[in-house]
mmCIF file of the N, C-alpha and C atoms, coordinates in Angstrom:
data_MODEL
# 
_entry.id   MODEL 
# 
loop_
_atom_site.group_PDB 
_atom_site.id 
_atom_site.type_symbol 
_atom_site.label_atom_id 
_atom_site.label_alt_id 
_atom_site.label_comp_id 
_atom_site.label_asym_id 
_atom_site.label_entity_id 
_atom_site.label_seq_id 
_atom_site.pdbx_PDB_ins_code 
_atom_site.Cartn_x 
_atom_site.Cartn_y 
_atom_site.Cartn_z 
_atom_site.occupancy 
_atom_site.B_iso_or_equiv 
_atom_site.pdbx_formal_charge 
_atom_site.auth_seq_id 
_atom_site.auth_comp_id 
_atom_site.auth_asym_id 
_atom_site.auth_atom_id 
_atom_site.pdbx_PDB_model_num 
ATOM 1  N N  . MET A 1 1  ? -14.238 62.310 -68.560 1.00 0.00 ? 1  MET A N  1 
ATOM 2  C CA . MET A 1 1  ? -15.041 62.247 -69.780 1.00 0.00 ? 1  MET A CA 1 
ATOM 3  C C  . MET A 1 1  ? -15.623 60.841 -69.949 1.00 0.00 ? 1  MET A C  1 
ATOM 4  N N  . ASN A 1 2  ? -14.790 59.827 -69.776 1.00 0.00 ? 2  ASN A N  1 
ATOM 5  C CA . ASN A 1 2  ? -15.295 58.459 -69.904 1.00 0.00 ? 2  ASN A CA 1 
ATOM 6  C C  . ASN A 1 2  ? -16.456 58.228 -68.945 1.00 0.00 ? 2  ASN A C  1 
ATOM 7  N N  . ARG A 1 3  ? -16.307 58.782 -67.736 1.00 0.00 ? 3  ARG A N  1 
ATOM 8  C CA . ARG A 1 3  ? -17.361 58.577 -66.735 1.00 0.00 ? 3  ARG A CA 1 
ATOM 9  C C  . ARG A 1 3  ? -18.668 59.183 -67.239 1.00 0.00 ? 3  ARG A C  1 
ATOM 10 N N  . ASP A 1 4  ? -18.591 60.403 -67.797 1.00 0.00 ? 4  ASP A N  1 
ATOM 11 C CA . ASP A 1 4  ? -19.803 61.055 -68.299 1.00 0.00 ? 4  ASP A CA 1 
ATOM 12 C C  . ASP A 1 4  ? -20.438 60.215 -69.400 1.00 0.00 ? 4  ASP A C  1 
ATOM 13 N N  . VAL A 1 5  ? -19.613 59.724 -70.308 1.00 0.00 ? 5  VAL A N  1 
ATOM 14 C CA . VAL A 1 5  ? -20.147 58.929 -71.419 1.00 0.00 ? 5  VAL A CA 1 
ATOM 15 C C  . VAL A 1 5  ? -20.827 57.677 -70.875 1.00 0.00 ? 5  VAL A C  1 
ATOM 16 N N  . ARG A 1 6  ? -20.176 57.032 -69.909 1.00 0.00 ? 6  ARG A N  1 
ATOM 17 C CA . ARG A 1 6  ? -20.743 55.798 -69.360 1.00 0.00 ? 6  ARG A CA 1 
ATOM 18 C C  . ARG A 1 6  ? -22.083 56.099 -68.676 1.00 0.00 ? 6  ARG A C  1 
ATOM 19 N N  . SER A 1 7  ? -22.121 57.166 -67.902 1.00 0.00 ? 7  SER A N  1 
ATOM 20 C CA . SER A 1 7  ? -23.360 57.501 -67.190 1.00 0.00 ? 7  SER A CA 1 
ATOM 21 C C  . SER A 1 7  ? -24.470 57.811 -68.191 1.00 0.00 ? 7  SER A C  1 
ATOM 22 N N  . SER A 1 8  ? -24.143 58.564 -69.235 1.00 0.00 ? 8  SER A N  1 
ATOM 23 C CA . SER A 1 8  ? -25.161 58.893 -70.231 1.00 0.00 ? 8  SER A CA 1 
ATOM 24 C C  . SER A 1 8  ? -25.653 57.624 -70.919 1.00 0.00 ? 8  SER A C  1 
ATOM 25 N N  . ALA A 1 9  ? -24.740 56.705 -71.229 1.00 0.00 ? 9  ALA A N  1 
ATOM 26 C CA . ALA A 1 9  ? -25.132 55.445 -71.882 1.00 0.00 ? 9  ALA A CA 1 
ATOM 27 C C  . ALA A 1 9  ? -26.054 54.663 -70.958 1.00 0.00 ? 9  ALA A C  1 
ATOM 28 N N  . GLN A 1 10 ? -25.698 54.612 -69.668 1.00 0.00 ? 10 GLN A N  1 
ATOM 29 C CA . GLN A 1 10 ? -26.544 53.878 -68.716 1.00 0.00 ? 10 GLN A CA 1 
ATOM 30 C C  . GLN A 1 10 ? -27.934 54.508 -68.663 1.00 0.00 ? 10 GLN A C  1 
ATOM 31 N N  . ARG A 1 11 ? -27.959 55.843 -68.616 1.00 0.00 ? 11 ARG A N  1 
ATOM 32 C CA . ARG A 1 11 ? -29.247 56.527 -68.545 1.00 0.00 ? 11 ARG A CA 1 
ATOM 33 C C  . ARG A 1 11 ? -30.057 56.214 -69.800 1.00 0.00 ? 11 ARG A C  1 
ATOM 34 N N  . HIS A 1 12 ? -29.399 56.211 -70.948 1.00 0.00 ? 12 HIS A N  1 
ATOM 35 C CA . HIS A 1 12 ? -30.093 55.916 -72.202 1.00 0.00 ? 12 HIS A CA 1 
ATOM 36 C C  . HIS A 1 12 ? -30.682 54.505 -72.153 1.00 0.00 ? 12 HIS A C  1 
ATOM 37 N N  . GLN A 1 13 ? -29.895 53.561 -71.637 1.00 0.00 ? 13 GLN A N  1 
ATOM 38 C CA . GLN A 1 13 ? -30.372 52.182 -71.555 1.00 0.00 ? 13 GLN A CA 1 
ATOM 39 C C  . GLN A 1 13 ? -31.596 52.110 -70.639 1.00 0.00 ? 13 GLN A C  1 
ATOM 40 N N  . MET A 1 14 ? -31.528 52.807 -69.517 1.00 0.00 ? 14 MET A N  1 
ATOM 41 C CA . MET A 1 14 ? -32.649 52.785 -68.573 1.00 0.00 ? 14 MET A CA 1 
ATOM 42 C C  . MET A 1 14 ? -33.902 53.354 -69.255 1.00 0.00 ? 14 MET A C  1 
ATOM 43 N N  . ASP A 1 15 ? -33.734 54.472 -69.975 1.00 0.00 ? 15 ASP A N  1 
ATOM 44 C CA . ASP A 1 15 ? -34.879 55.062 -70.673 1.00 0.00 ? 15 ASP A CA 1 
ATOM 45 C C  . ASP A 1 15 ? -35.453 54.069 -71.670 1.00 0.00 ? 15 ASP A C  1 
ATOM 46 N N  . LYS A 1 16 ? -34.547 53.370 -72.367 1.00 0.00 ? 16 LYS A N  1 
ATOM 47 C CA . LYS A 1 16 ? -35.004 52.397 -73.358 1.00 0.00 ? 16 LYS A CA 1 
ATOM 48 C C  . LYS A 1 16 ? -35.831 51.318 -72.675 1.00 0.00 ? 16 LYS A C  1 
ATOM 49 N N  . LYS A 1 17 ? -35.313 50.812 -71.550 1.00 0.00 ? 17 LYS A N  1 
ATOM 50 C CA . LYS A 1 17 ? -36.044 49.755 -70.818 1.00 0.00 ? 17 LYS A CA 1 
ATOM 51 C C  . LYS A 1 17 ? -37.404 50.273 -70.380 1.00 0.00 ? 17 LYS A C  1 
ATOM 52 N N  . ARG A 1 18 ? -37.426 51.497 -69.864 1.00 0.00 ? 18 ARG A N  1 
ATOM 53 C CA . ARG A 1 18 ? -38.688 52.061 -69.383 1.00 0.00 ? 18 ARG A CA 1 
ATOM 54 C C  . ARG A 1 18 ? -39.675 52.197 -70.551 1.00 0.00 ? 18 ARG A C  1 
ATOM 55 N N  . ASN A 1 19 ? -39.176 52.653 -71.703 1.00 0.00 ? 19 ASN A N  1 
ATOM 56 C CA . ASN A 1 19 ? -40.050 52.807 -72.863 1.00 0.00 ? 19 ASN A CA 1 
ATOM 57 C C  . ASN A 1 19 ? -40.615 51.463 -73.297 1.00 0.00 ? 19 ASN A C  1 
ATOM 58 N N  . THR A 1 20 ? -39.769 50.456 -73.344 1.00 0.00 ? 20 THR A N  1 
ATOM 59 C CA . THR A 1 20 ? -40.239 49.128 -73.766 1.00 0.00 ? 20 THR A CA 1 
ATOM 60 C C  . THR A 1 20 ? -41.274 48.622 -72.766 1.00 0.00 ? 20 THR A C  1 
ATOM 61 N N  . LEU A 1 21 ? -41.028 48.851 -71.482 1.00 0.00 ? 21 LEU A N  1 
ATOM 62 C CA . LEU A 1 21 ? -41.975 48.391 -70.460 1.00 0.00 ? 21 LEU A CA 1 
ATOM 63 C C  . LEU A 1 21 ? -43.320 49.089 -70.666 1.00 0.00 ? 21 LEU A C  1 
ATOM 64 N N  . LYS A 1 22 ? -43.270 50.398 -70.910 1.00 0.00 ? 22 LYS A N  1 
ATOM 65 C CA . LYS A 1 22 ? -44.497 51.150 -71.128 1.00 0.00 ? 22 LYS A CA 1 
ATOM 66 C C  . LYS A 1 22 ? -45.258 50.579 -72.320 1.00 0.00 ? 22 LYS A C  1 
ATOM 67 N N  . ILE A 1 23 ? -44.543 50.313 -73.400 1.00 0.00 ? 23 ILE A N  1 
ATOM 68 C CA . ILE A 1 23 ? -45.177 49.787 -74.620 1.00 0.00 ? 23 ILE A CA 1 
ATOM 69 C C  . ILE A 1 23 ? -45.805 48.428 -74.338 1.00 0.00 ? 23 ILE A C  1 
ATOM 70 N N  . THR A 1 24 ? -45.073 47.565 -73.649 1.00 0.00 ? 24 THR A N  1 
ATOM 71 C CA . THR A 1 24 ? -45.595 46.218 -73.364 1.00 0.00 ? 24 THR A CA 1 
ATOM 72 C C  . THR A 1 24 ? -46.844 46.315 -72.499 1.00 0.00 ? 24 THR A C  1 
ATOM 73 N N  . THR A 1 25 ? -46.812 47.166 -71.490 1.00 0.00 ? 25 THR A N  1 
ATOM 74 C CA . THR A 1 25 ? -47.978 47.305 -70.614 1.00 0.00 ? 25 THR A CA 1 
ATOM 75 C C  . THR A 1 25 ? -49.157 47.848 -71.415 1.00 0.00 ? 25 THR A C  1 
ATOM 76 N N  . PHE A 1 26 ? -48.894 48.800 -72.303 1.00 0.00 ? 26 PHE A N  1 
ATOM 77 C CA . PHE A 1 26 ? -49.965 49.373 -73.121 1.00 0.00 ? 26 PHE A CA 1 
ATOM 78 C C  . PHE A 1 26 ? -50.559 48.298 -74.029 1.00 0.00 ? 26 PHE A C  1 
ATOM 79 N N  . GLN A 1 27 ? -49.684 47.509 -74.660 1.00 0.00 ? 27 GLN A N  1 
ATOM 80 C CA . GLN A 1 27 ? -50.175 46.441 -75.545 1.00 0.00 ? 27 GLN A CA 1 
ATOM 81 C C  . GLN A 1 27 ? -51.022 45.447 -74.759 1.00 0.00 ? 27 GLN A C  1 
ATOM 82 N N  . ARG A 1 28 ? -50.554 45.082 -73.561 1.00 0.00 ? 28 ARG A N  1 
ATOM 83 C CA . ARG A 1 28 ? -51.289 44.128 -72.741 1.00 0.00 ? 28 ARG A CA 1 
ATOM 84 C C  . ARG A 1 28 ? -52.659 44.708 -72.387 1.00 0.00 ? 28 ARG A C  1 
ATOM 85 N N  . TRP A 1 29 ? -52.677 46.006 -72.042 1.00 0.00 ? 29 TRP A N  1 
ATOM 86 C CA . TRP A 1 29 ? -53.928 46.644 -71.664 1.00 0.00 ? 29 TRP A CA 1 
ATOM 87 C C  . TRP A 1 29 ? -54.892 46.622 -72.846 1.00 0.00 ? 29 TRP A C  1 
ATOM 88 N N  . THR A 1 30 ? -54.400 46.974 -74.044 1.00 0.00 ? 30 THR A N  1 
ATOM 89 C CA . THR A 1 30 ? -55.270 46.994 -75.232 1.00 0.00 ? 30 THR A CA 1 
ATOM 90 C C  . THR A 1 30 ? -55.745 45.582 -75.551 1.00 0.00 ? 30 THR A C  1 
ATOM 91 N N  . ARG A 1 31 ? -54.871 44.609 -75.375 1.00 0.00 ? 31 ARG A N  1 
ATOM 92 C CA . ARG A 1 31 ? -55.250 43.228 -75.679 1.00 0.00 ? 31 ARG A CA 1 
ATOM 93 C C  . ARG A 1 31 ? -56.343 42.775 -74.716 1.00 0.00 ? 31 ARG A C  1 
ATOM 94 N N  . ASN A 1 32 ? -56.201 43.121 -73.434 1.00 0.00 ? 32 ASN A N  1 
ATOM 95 C CA . ASN A 1 32 ? -57.207 42.705 -72.449 1.00 0.00 ? 32 ASN A CA 1 
ATOM 96 C C  . ASN A 1 32 ? -58.567 43.333 -72.782 1.00 0.00 ? 32 ASN A C  1 
ATOM 97 N N  . ARG A 1 33 ? -58.540 44.533 -73.315 1.00 0.00 ? 33 ARG A N  1 
ATOM 98 C CA . ARG A 1 33 ? -59.793 45.184 -73.680 1.00 0.00 ? 33 ARG A CA 1 
ATOM 99 C C  . ARG A 1 33 ? -60.365 44.475 -74.889 1.00 0.00 ? 33 ARG A C  1 
# 
């Protein structure tokens, strides 16, 4: 069970990082325009 929780938390963190990266790239793109 602990392993599942840890894996899910890691996956959540990765998704969060990916979302933030997407947002930053989008902001940069809009700013360049």
